[in-house]
N, C-alpha and C positions, 0 to 999 in steps of 0.2 A: 445755474451753477457754472462757475468759471471753468473753461475747458483747458486741458493740458496741451502741450505742444503736439501730442499725438492725436488729439481730438477727444480724449476721454476726460472725465471729471478729475479734479485734483485727487491724488492719492491712488489712482488706478494705473499709474505707469508701472510697467513690469520691473521686477527686481533687476533683470539683466540690463535693461535700458538705463535704469537709474545708476547702476554700477559703472556703465561705460561712458556716461555723460561726463565731460570734463568738469573739473571743480570750478573753473572760472565761469562756465555756463550756468552752473547751479547757483553761483553767487550773484549772477547778473540780475536776478529778480529779487534778491534779498534786500528788503527795505533798509536794513542797518548798513549793508555794504554800499547801497546807493547813496544814503545819507552821508556816510563817511567820505565817499568820493566827492560829493558836492561840497562838503565842508572843506576838504583839502583844496579843491579848485578855488573856492572863495578866498581861502587864506593866501594862495599863490597870487591871485589877482590883487587882493588888498595889499599884500606886501609890496608889489610892484608899484601900485598907484600911490600908496602912502610915501614910498621912497621918492617918487617923482614929483608929487604935488603937495606933500605934507598932509597932516591930519585935517587941518581946517579946509584945505583946498580939495579934498576928496569927498565926493558925495556917495551915499549908499547906493543910489540908483546907477552911478557909474560903475561901481564894483559889481553890482548885480548884472548889468548889461554885458560887461566884458566876460563875466563868468557864465553867461548864458542862462541866467535864471531871472525871475521877476523879483522886484524889491520885496513884496510880501513873502515870497519864498525864502529870501535871505533871512528874514526874521524868524523863520522856523529853525534856523541853525545858530543864529547869534542874536542877542537881545537888541543890539544896536551897533552903531559905528564904534563907540568906545569899547564895547565888549569884543568886537572884531579886532580892533587895534591891539588890545591887550592879548588876545589869542595869537596874533601875529608875533608879538614880542615874546610870549611864552614859548611858542614853537621855535623861534629863532635863537633866543638867548639862553633859555634854561639848559639846553644841551651843553652850552659853553660853561655854565656854572657847574654842571655835573662833571664835565671833563676836568675842570680845575680842581674839583674836590678829590680827584684821583691822584693829583700830584703829591708825591710822598716826600722823599728826602732831597729832591732837586737833582737827582742823578742825571747826567748829561743825556743818556739814552732815553730815560723816561721823559725828560723835558722835550727832547726831539720828537718822540712819538706823540706827545701832547700837542705840539705845534703842528705836526702833520694832520692830526685829527681836527684841529681848529680850522686849518686852511681848507680841509676837505668839506667841513660843515659850511663855511662861507662860500665855497665853490658851488655847493648845492643850493644855497640861498644868497646869490650875489647881490640882490637888492637889499639885504639886511644891513650891510655896511652903509649903503646909500641912505637908508632910513635913519640910521643913527646919526650920520652926518647932517641930514635934513633937520633933525630935531636939535642938533647942536647949533645950527645956523639961526634958527628962530627962537631958541630958548623956551622957557616956560615950564609949566608943571609937568609936561610929559618928558622933558629932558631930565628933570629930577627923578621921575619914575624910572627911567632907563638907567641913570647913573647910580642912584641910591638903592633901588630895588633889585637891579640885575647886575650891573657891571662892577659896583664896588666890591662885592664878594670875590669876583675874579681878581681884581687888583690886590685885595687883601691877601689872597692865596699866593699871588706872585711875590708880594713883599715879604711874606713869611718865609717863602722858599729861599729868597736871597739872604734874609737875616739868619737862616739856619747855618749858613756857611761863614764861619768866623774869619776866613781868609779872603772874603769878598774884596774885589778891587774898588767897590763903590762905597763912598761915605754914606752916612744916613741921609745927608742932604741930597746926594746924587741919586739915591735909589728910586725916588718917584720919577725922576727924569728918565732913568733907564726903562722903567715900566711904561712910561708915556711913549717913549720911542718905539717900544715893542708894539703898543697899541696902534700907533700911527702906521707902522709898517704893514700890519695885518689889515686894518680897516682901509687904509689908503690904497692898498693894492687893488681892492675891489671898488671902493667908492670913486677913486680917481682913475679908473681903468681907461676911460676915453683920453684923458690928458697923457697918461703914460704911453698909450698907443701912439699919440702924435709925437711925443718926445723921442721915443726909442724905436719906432717903426716895428713894433711887435705887439701881438695881442696878449695882454697880461692874463686873460682868462683862458688862453689856450692851454691844453694839458701840459705841453712841454715847459711852458713858462711857469705854470703853477709848481711843477716839480723843481724848477730852478729856484723859485722863491722859497720853497720848503727847505732846500739845501742851505740857502743863505740864512734863513731864520734859525736853522740848527746851529750854524756857526755863531750867530749873534747870541743865541741862548747859552752857548758854551762860554762866550766872553762875559755875558751878563752874570752868570752863576759862578764863574771861576775865581780862584784866588791867584796867587802868583805875585809877580813884581807890581808894585803899586804905581799907578800913573796919576793918582788923585792929587789935587792941590791941598795946601794947608788952609 
């Protein structure tokens, strides 16, 4: 019979000791918690390697090794590399879709809060923007999956928010370019961070620079959604 931490069999730990044991200690031996922790670590490593090397250039054994597990153990969490890749995308992009679904009337404050949340999400997963750029460089079926399955709903929500404003400064022809510029500014801030660091002598991923970028994006959102004097061409 397996012994408890006090030397007695499982189930014989006294009520007082059980109550005083920290919750995190009780979770440490929980198979579900251990499995969730390992899955999360695998996703973190996979996101980084897929962003750096692309899908084709990343081997399951490399992901397993960097995550500190064996390749057979990885298959206990994900069916294979494709399933792991899709899980990385789901974890990274689905929250963005959920955030865009919360955009209502295009109110400046609401749009600003949304942009802040998007930037915070990419700051938590900075390799996600690089992964999207990587797929854009090589093209192929996975780019279509990202664009059609994940990002198109985000773009559609942004377009609808602009179109709800009858006094928008943007023509129908210009609206996709305005949305594209918005995408460039967010993805580029993370995917091109090394280049921006060299150009401007600051770390784009530093907290103070992220806050500055948020303020800039708020101003851009106000312009993108605003009415007023038209500057558009005929």
